C-alpha positions, 0 to 999 in steps of 0.5 A: 500500500503506497501512502501519498500526502497531497499538500493543498485541497484546491482543484490541483490537489484534489485532481491529483488525489483523483488520479492517484486512486483511479490509476492505482488501486493500491494507493491511499491519499491524505489531502492536507490543507492548512485551512480547515475547509477544502476546495481552495480557490473554488471556495475562497477565490470564485466570486460569490455570485458565480454559483455555477462555477462554485458548484464544482465543489460537488465534483471535488467533494466526490473525490474527497469522500472516496474510501481511499482519500482522507481530508486533513484540514488545519495542518500547516506545513512549513514555518510554524507547522510541520517541516517538509522534511518531517512530512516526507518521513510520514509518507512514501511520497508528497505532492505539493499543490500549494498554488501561487500564494501572493500577488504581483505589485505595481512597483510605483510610488505610493503603492503602500498608501492606506486604501491601496490593496491587492484584488486578492485581499479584497476577494479574500475578505468578501469570500470569508477567508479566515486570514482576511480582515475587515480593514475598512475597504469601503469606508468613506470611498466614493471612487474606486480604481481597479488596475487590471483587465483580467477576470479577477478585475472584472469580479471585484468591479462587479462586486463593487457595483452589485446591490444588497438584493443581488448579494444577499442570496450568496454565501458571502459573509454577513460583515462583507454583505453589510459593508457592500450594502452600505457602500457609497461608491459611485464611480468604479474605473477598471483600467488597462495599460494596453488596448481592449484587444489585449485584455485577459477577461473572458467575454462571458465575464465581461458581458456580466458588467453590462447587465447589473441593476443600478449600474451604468457602463461607459466605454470611450470610443476614442480609446477603442479606436487607438487599438490597431486590433480593433480596426480589423476584427477578422485578424483577431482570435475569436475570444478577443474579437468577441470582447471587442465586439461587446465593448464596441456595442457599449461605446455606441450606447449612452449610459443610463443615469444610475447610482453607480458608474462603471468606466472601462478604460484602456491605454492608461499606465499607473505611475503613482498613487497620490495621497488624499488632497493631491499631494505627490508621494513620488519617491515615497513608495513603501511609506504607507503614510496617509490615504490614497486620494487619486491614481496618476496615469500616463497615457500610452499608445501602441508601439507597433510591436504588440506592446505600448509606450508612454506618451508623456501625457498624464491623467489623475483619477480620483480614488479612495480605494485602489485594487491592483489585479496584475497577476499572482506569484508563487512563494518559496516553500521551506525545505523545497528548491525554488526558482525566483524568476518563475515563482515555481519549484524546479521539476521534471514532469512533476518530479522535484529537482534539487541541484540538478537531480530528481529528489525521490518522493517529492512532487509538484502540481498546479500553479507552483509547478507551472506558474499561475496560468490556465483555468481550473480545468488546466489543473487536470492534465497537469495533475495527471502528468505528475501522478504518472511520474509518481506511479512510475516511481512507485516500486522505488518509493515503496521500499520506504517504511513510513508509519502505519497511520500518519495522523497519529504522527501528525498529532504527536507533532502538535497538529490537530487535523480537521477530518471530513466529519469536522468539515461537515460540521462546519457546513452545518454551522454555515447553514444554521447561520444562514437560516438565522439571518434569513439567508441561504448558507453563509460562510463563517469568516474567522478561525475561531468560528471554523474550528469551534464548528469543526469540534462539534463533529465529535459531540453527540448530535441532537436527535 
């Protein structure tokens, strides 16, 4: 019997577990996560109003309920928890599926002013991630700027524009719902430094912005005209062509008068965040003094080589909230090699490579393997490649003699794993919370509540 630990209970981790038990009937898998809840970004990254995508949890659940798969939540691997070297001794093999844990920065002056956040932080807050805090994202905010033109940027723009009637049926935590319902945000600018034909959002996500009750949408036809890709749509790939067609349609229709206005802007590159009152923070990046009051952009133009160049013309856009959505990045894992240039763990078909040689029993899958690219489904072939490598190594791995029950060893190391019944108890608590608020399921948003709910799994159930 081969025992494998999969670190990370998001899609890449669960698909790894699925492939392991489907391709070899002699494998048992423990899916380990530092959170007490499974599903990773499907739970904590997919927008609350995207119920169809969130329903993927049902497929992931089927894998985690397999008789040879065990969920072990609230187990930290690395700093402050179980060292990677120790985990390796508890299993024949360990597959790391930890994603890309941080976001990219703009690298401009004033980025650390109060009111400047990553979109990841904002998403974590309204998705009830227990590490997120309500830092008053929306307090006294009249105008917001979202920097980036990918699907995450569209998501946070949509959340800022939606009203309480649309958000209340979701599983959004009550605190975030109250804050968004009380929001006085009137203008939301979603800004890209390149043209609309180079935007990364999908057409389906983009179209959702056009049908939000109480929100008018503005697209500047002059900015569309700047993009050479908009001149001949037949030369564009299908996805980009559809995006441009949608944007063109919006640019031709005057926006309705509405409490909130969404402005889609292109060919603007952020160069500086200005403190409230218009004071320049040039040269003071990282100080964090004061609150952001505006974003200074430089107008860009196509450079003829697929990129853009600055024009020397600048524009200030008022903003008390700035959300950057310019990509994710992997972080080093204690005890594993790391390629800082790509933000990934060096590997050969999923096998971890140390100092030019394959490290026996150590594997990677998902974003920490290939970088933050692709959609949820991209994790399926990525996980399968890694699993095939692992199973090719199975005869050599089986020579090791790990403990018969790793959970006992984990507890001896000070961990208190939340197993599947504990997660089911969290689900019951979230359903009960929603019922008490007159809503559907409402997520628990802090560690104390989650762990307290998980502990009720061992308590007698009411008849």
